[in-house]
N, C-alpha and C positions, 0 to 999 in steps of 0.2 A: 081746755087748750084747745087752741086756735091749727086744725091740720086738717088738711084736705086729701083726697082719692089718694088710694096706693096703685097705680098700674101695675100690671105686670112689669117685674125685673128679667123677665124672657125676653120677649120681647123688644127690652132697650128703646122702652118708652121712658122709664126712668134714668135714663143714662146722667151718670152724676161727672161724667169728664173723666173720672180722676180712677176710680174703683176701690174707695176707700170708702169708707161704714160710715160718713158724712161731708156731703156737700155743702159751702156757704157759696148763697150769691148777694154780691151787695153791689152797691153800685160806688166803682173805685175814680167817676168823674167829682162825686160830693171828697172834698179835704175833710173833714171829720170823721165822714165814713171808712174813707179810707185810713185817717190815721190809727183808726181804733181796729180797724178792719188789719191792718198792720200787727198792730199791736200784739193783737191774737195769732197772728199769722208766725209772731214771735217763737209766741209759746208753744206754738204746736210743736217748732222746729227745734226748740232746745228741746225740750220733751220729746219726740221723735211721736208724736201721737199721730199723724199721718194724714189728717183731714182734709181734703180737697176743698179747691179756693178759686170761686168767679167771679168778673168784672163784670156786670151786665151791662155796663159804659162799649161793652167792646162784642158784648152777643148776648144775646138768650141763655146756651146751653139747655142745659136740663130743663129750664123754666115751659120752654116750649110746649112739652108734654100737654101742662096746667094748664095754657093758654092764656099764657104769664107773658106779655112783649112789652114795647116801648117804656113809658108813661109807668105803666103798670110794676113792668120790674126794677124801677130804680125809684119807685115810691117808697121803697121798706127793703127791711132782710130778710130775707129767703136760705131754707139748710132743705135738703132733701136728702133721706138717709138710706136707711143698707135695705132698709122695707121699700123703697122706696113714694115713705113718706112726706108731701108735702107740708114744712113746718113755717106759718109769716111771722112777720113781728115778733111783736116779744119771744114767743114761742121758738123762733129760731134760733133766738137770745140764748135762749135757756138749751135750747136742743146744742149749740156749739161748748156755751160752758160745762154740759154736763158731760165730755171729752179734753177739756183742759184742765191739769192739776191747779191747783189754787185757785182754780173757780166754780168747782162745784159746790162749795157751800151758799154760793149763790143763785144757783142755779135750784134748786133743794127751796132755798127764803123766795127766790118770786112765783116758783112755781105754789107757793101755798094762795089757799082760793079767794083770803080777802088780798095780799099783795099780789095777785095773780091781775086780780081783775082791776085795782089803779096801776099797776105797770102797764098793762093794756090802754086803758085810760090814756094813761098822760103820752105814752110813744104811739096809739094811735089818732090822737086828739089834738095833739101838742109838739111833740116832737117829727116825727118824722111827719107830718104835714107841711110844718116851718122848715125841715131842712129840704124838702121836696123844691120849697116855693124859692128858697134861696138857690138853689141848683141854678134851677128852672132860668131867676134872673142873672145869678151868673153867665151860665149859655147863652142867653138872650147879650149882651152886653161885651163879648170876648169875639163874639158875630159881624 
């Protein structure tokens, strides 16, 4: 599991902007990312899960305490849980799926050691870089 340090919640260092158990940080400027997150937001709202959602294309929010800003913030999905633990990439997806009805099974499946390694390799080695480069190309083209 890829997670990062756990700052003190009392200091406000890991403030997730919402006070909910998990806040997801996604790149809303990426149409693919935005569409997927909008789907999860609808599931969240329909089942009154109460997750937090933050579009990093509008600012880093709670990622700043981890030193994640700019391109690094838009490069992959992040989530901060209720303990102030940062989850990145596939582990952020797993954290989100664990909270959403209908997705808990995929969280358990992808968390299995062999499948987790494959998912990380595909996401970090192919999907995240391609989406990041495509989104950068789109931004340059629209300037």
